[in-house]
C-alpha positions as CSV (number, residue, x, y, z in Angstrom):
1,M,-7.5,9.1,8.9
2,K,-7.4,12.9,9.1
3,R,-9.8,13.7,6.3
4,G,-8.2,17.0,5.6
5,S,-5.1,15.0,4.5
6,H,-5.8,13.7,1.0
7,I,-3.6,10.8,0.0
8,A,-2.9,11.5,-3.7
9,I,-1.5,8.1,-4.7
10,F,-4.4,7.4,-7.1
11,D,-4.8,10.9,-8.4
12,T,-4.7,11.5,-12.2
13,F,-5.1,14.6,-14.4
14,K,-8.7,15.4,-15.2
15,T,-7.9,15.7,-18.9
16,H,-5.6,12.7,-18.9
17,Q,-7.0,9.9,-16.7
18,A,-4.1,7.5,-17.5
19,K,-1.5,10.0,-16.3
20,S,-0.6,10.4,-12.6
21,T,-0.2,13.8,-11.1
22,R,3.2,14.9,-9.8
23,E,1.9,14.8,-6.2
24,S,0.7,11.2,-6.8
25,K,4.1,10.1,-8.2
26,R,5.9,11.8,-5.3
27,Q,3.8,10.2,-2.6
28,R,4.0,6.8,-4.2
29,G,7.8,7.2,-4.5
30,I,8.1,8.2,-0.8
31,I,6.0,5.2,0.3
32,A,7.9,2.7,-1.9
33,H,11.3,4.0,-0.9
34,I,10.6,3.8,2.8
35,A,9.2,0.3,2.3
36,L,12.3,-0.9,0.6
37,E,15.1,1.0,2.3
38,K,16.6,-0.8,5.3
39,N,19.1,1.8,6.5
40,P,17.6,4.5,8.7
41,S,20.0,7.1,7.3
42,G,18.5,6.4,3.9
43,K,15.0,7.3,5.2
44,T,15.4,10.9,6.2
45,R,13.8,13.7,4.3
46,T,17.0,14.7,2.7
47,A,17.9,11.1,1.7
48,I,14.4,10.6,0.2
49,A,14.7,13.9,-1.7
50,H,18.0,12.8,-3.2
51,I,16.6,9.4,-4.3
52,L,13.5,10.9,-5.9
53,A,15.3,13.8,-7.5
54,K,17.7,11.3,-9.2
55,K,14.7,9.3,-10.4
56,Y,12.9,12.3,-11.8
57,G,16.0,14.1,-13.1
58,V,15.7,17.2,-11.0
59,A,17.9,18.9,-8.3
60,W,17.1,17.6,-4.9
61,Q,16.7,21.1,-3.5
62,N,13.8,21.6,-5.9
63,I,11.9,18.6,-4.6
64,Y,12.8,18.8,-0.9
65,S,10.0,21.2,0.1
66,A,7.4,19.2,-1.7
67,I,8.5,16.0,0.1
68,F,8.5,17.8,3.4
69,K,4.9,18.8,2.8
70,D,3.9,15.3,1.6
71,L,5.3,13.8,4.8
72,D,4.2,16.4,7.4
73,E,0.9,17.5,6.0
74,V,-0.4,14.3,4.3
75,L,1.3,11.0,4.9
76,I,2.0,11.4,8.7
77,P,-1.4,12.9,9.6
78,A,-3.1,10.1,7.5
79,N,-1.2,7.5,9.5
80,V,0.6,6.1,6.4
81,V,4.1,7.1,7.6
82,K,5.5,7.6,11.2
83,E,8.7,8.9,12.6
84,G,10.9,5.9,13.2
85,G,13.5,7.6,15.4
86,R,16.2,10.3,15.3
87,L,19.7,10.2,13.9
88,P,22.5,12.3,15.5
89,I,24.3,14.9,13.4
90,K,27.7,16.6,14.0
91,R,27.1,19.8,12.1
92,G,24.4,22.4,11.9
93,P,22.4,24.2,14.6
94,K,23.1,23.1,18.1
95,A,19.4,22.4,18.8
96,L,19.3,20.1,15.8
97,Q,22.5,18.3,16.8
98,I,20.9,17.6,20.2
99,E,17.5,16.5,18.8
100,G,18.8,14.7,15.8
101,I,17.1,14.5,12.4
102,P,14.0,12.2,12.0
103,Y,13.9,9.2,9.8
104,Y,10.6,7.5,8.8
105,E,8.9,4.1,8.8
106,L,5.7,2.9,7.3
107,T,2.8,2.2,9.7
108,N,0.6,-0.8,9.2
109,T,-1.7,1.4,7.0
110,G,1.4,2.3,5.0
111,L,2.3,-1.4,4.5
112,I,-1.0,-2.3,2.9
113,I,-0.8,0.8,0.6
114,A,2.8,-0.1,-0.3
115,S,1.7,-3.6,-1.3
116,T,-0.6,-2.2,-4.0
117,I,1.7,0.2,-5.8
118,E,4.0,-0.8,-8.7
119,E,6.8,1.4,-7.5
120,T,7.4,-1.1,-4.6
121,G,8.6,-3.8,-6.9
122,D,7.6,-7.1,-8.3
123,I,4.4,-8.8,-7.2
124,R,6.1,-11.3,-4.9
125,L,7.7,-8.5,-2.9
126,R,4.4,-6.7,-2.7
127,M,2.7,-9.9,-1.4
128,K,5.4,-10.1,1.3
129,L,4.5,-6.6,2.5
130,L,0.8,-7.7,2.6
131,E,1.8,-10.7,4.6
132,I,3.6,-8.5,7.1
133,Y,0.6,-6.3,7.3
134,L,-1.7,-9.2,8.2
135,L,0.7,-10.5,10.8
136,N,0.9,-7.1,12.4
137,S,-2.9,-6.8,12.3
138,N,-3.2,-10.1,14.1
139,A,-0.6,-9.3,16.7
140,N,-2.4,-6.0,17.5
141,N,-5.9,-7.5,17.6
142,A,-6.6,-9.5,20.7
143,S,-10.1,-10.5,19.5
144,I,-9.5,-12.3,16.3
145,N,-12.7,-14.0,15.4
146,E,-13.5,-16.8,13.0
147,N,-14.5,-14.5,10.2
148,N,-11.2,-12.5,10.5
149,S,-9.3,-15.8,10.4
150,V,-11.1,-17.0,7.3
151,I,-10.3,-13.6,5.6
152,N,-6.6,-13.7,6.6
153,D,-6.1,-17.3,5.6
154,G,-7.8,-16.7,2.3
155,I,-5.7,-13.7,1.5
156,L,-2.5,-15.5,2.4
157,L,-3.4,-18.5,0.3
158,L,-4.4,-16.5,-2.7
159,S,-1.5,-14.1,-2.4
160,R,0.6,-17.2,-3.4
161,Y,-1.6,-18.6,-6.2
162,A,-3.6,-15.6,-7.4
163,P,-1.8,-12.4,-6.4
164,T,-3.3,-10.3,-9.1
165,F,-6.8,-11.1,-7.8
166,I,-5.7,-10.1,-4.2
167,L,-4.2,-6.9,-5.5
168,K,-7.6,-6.1,-7.1
169,I,-9.4,-6.6,-3.8
170,I,-6.9,-4.6,-1.7
171,N,-6.7,-1.8,-4.2
172,E,-10.5,-1.4,-4.1
173,Y,-10.4,-1.4,-0.3
174,I,-7.7,1.4,-0.3
175,V,-9.7,3.5,-2.8
176,A,-12.7,3.3,-0.6
177,Y,-10.6,4.4,2.4
178,N,-9.3,7.3,0.4
179,R,-12.8,8.3,-0.5
180,G,-13.7,8.4,3.2
181,E,-16.0,5.3,3.0
182,I,-13.8,3.3,5.5
183,E,-12.6,4.8,8.7
184,R,-9.2,2.9,9.1
185,L,-6.8,0.7,7.2
186,D,-4.5,-0.6,9.9
187,K,-6.6,-3.8,10.0
188,L,-9.0,-5.4,7.6
189,D,-12.6,-5.2,8.6
190,I,-14.7,-8.0,7.1
191,E,-17.9,-6.0,6.9
192,N,-16.2,-3.1,5.2
193,L,-14.3,-5.5,2.9
194,K,-17.6,-7.2,1.9
195,K,-19.3,-3.9,1.3
196,V,-16.5,-2.6,-0.9
197,I,-15.7,-5.6,-3.1
198,S,-18.9,-7.7,-3.3
199,N,-19.9,-6.1,-6.5
200,Q,-16.4,-6.0,-7.9
201,I,-15.8,-9.8,-7.8
202,T,-19.1,-11.2,-9.2
203,I,-17.2,-12.7,-12.2
204,E,-14.6,-14.4,-10.1
205,K,-17.3,-15.7,-7.7
206,E,-19.3,-17.1,-10.6
207,L,-16.3,-18.9,-11.9
208,V,-15.4,-20.4,-8.5
209,D,-19.0,-21.5,-7.9
210,A,-18.9,-23.2,-11.3
211,C,-15.7,-25.0,-10.6
212,M,-17.1,-26.3,-7.3
213,V,-20.0,-28.1,-9.1
214,L,-18.4,-29.2,-12.3
215,S,-17.3,-32.8,-12.9
216,N,-13.6,-33.5,-13.5
217,D,-14.0,-33.8,-17.3
218,K,-15.9,-30.5,-17.4
219,K,-13.3,-28.8,-15.2
220,E,-10.7,-29.9,-17.8
221,V,-12.8,-28.3,-20.6
222,L,-12.9,-25.1,-18.6
223,K,-9.2,-25.2,-17.8
224,N,-8.4,-25.7,-21.5
225,F,-10.7,-22.8,-22.5
226,I,-9.1,-20.4,-20.0
227,E,-5.6,-21.4,-21.1
228,K,-6.6,-20.8,-24.8
229,I,-8.0,-17.3,-24.2
230,S,-5.5,-16.1,-21.7
């Protein structure tokens, strides 16, 4: 990650911690739109500006320059977004007609970030993005070891049965990356993952450990208790 390029997706106002900044909303909107849009023509800067402007109730011309900056100065340098190709145009400067206008795709880093933000959609869709991320990571990593395999298999299993827990883990991992504590996000590193989340999941680990040793009748008591308080 280019450390001078701060990803603002988790930024909030200092005086209002529950309220996201405009930059945060914009970057999350850009990432979510690119993740969901299938047509390249819908993933140009102008197309993204039109979509977000409609969402925020402003003129697209008023948001275009900010989106340009988000892409060129933050999301692309931080390896969240990449140029996916160029689309030909029939009007405008001749040089631009020859070169075409760029449209954008998410990198693997962008996919894992997209899987954690609510703007991308319901939790099943977000888990699908996370699955694609893991498949890409495996395809690009020739030296998958046993530990990596255990992590990948565990995430894929829990993404189906405990997606909220998986989102908690991945969200903590991305926050650590954004703080500069992790060098890269394009693949999960087991040592970094352990370092980041070991203190965050003590409650869950305690509960799993208890379930492993409890007799069936006591498991039923625990199950009934959880159902009553949830």
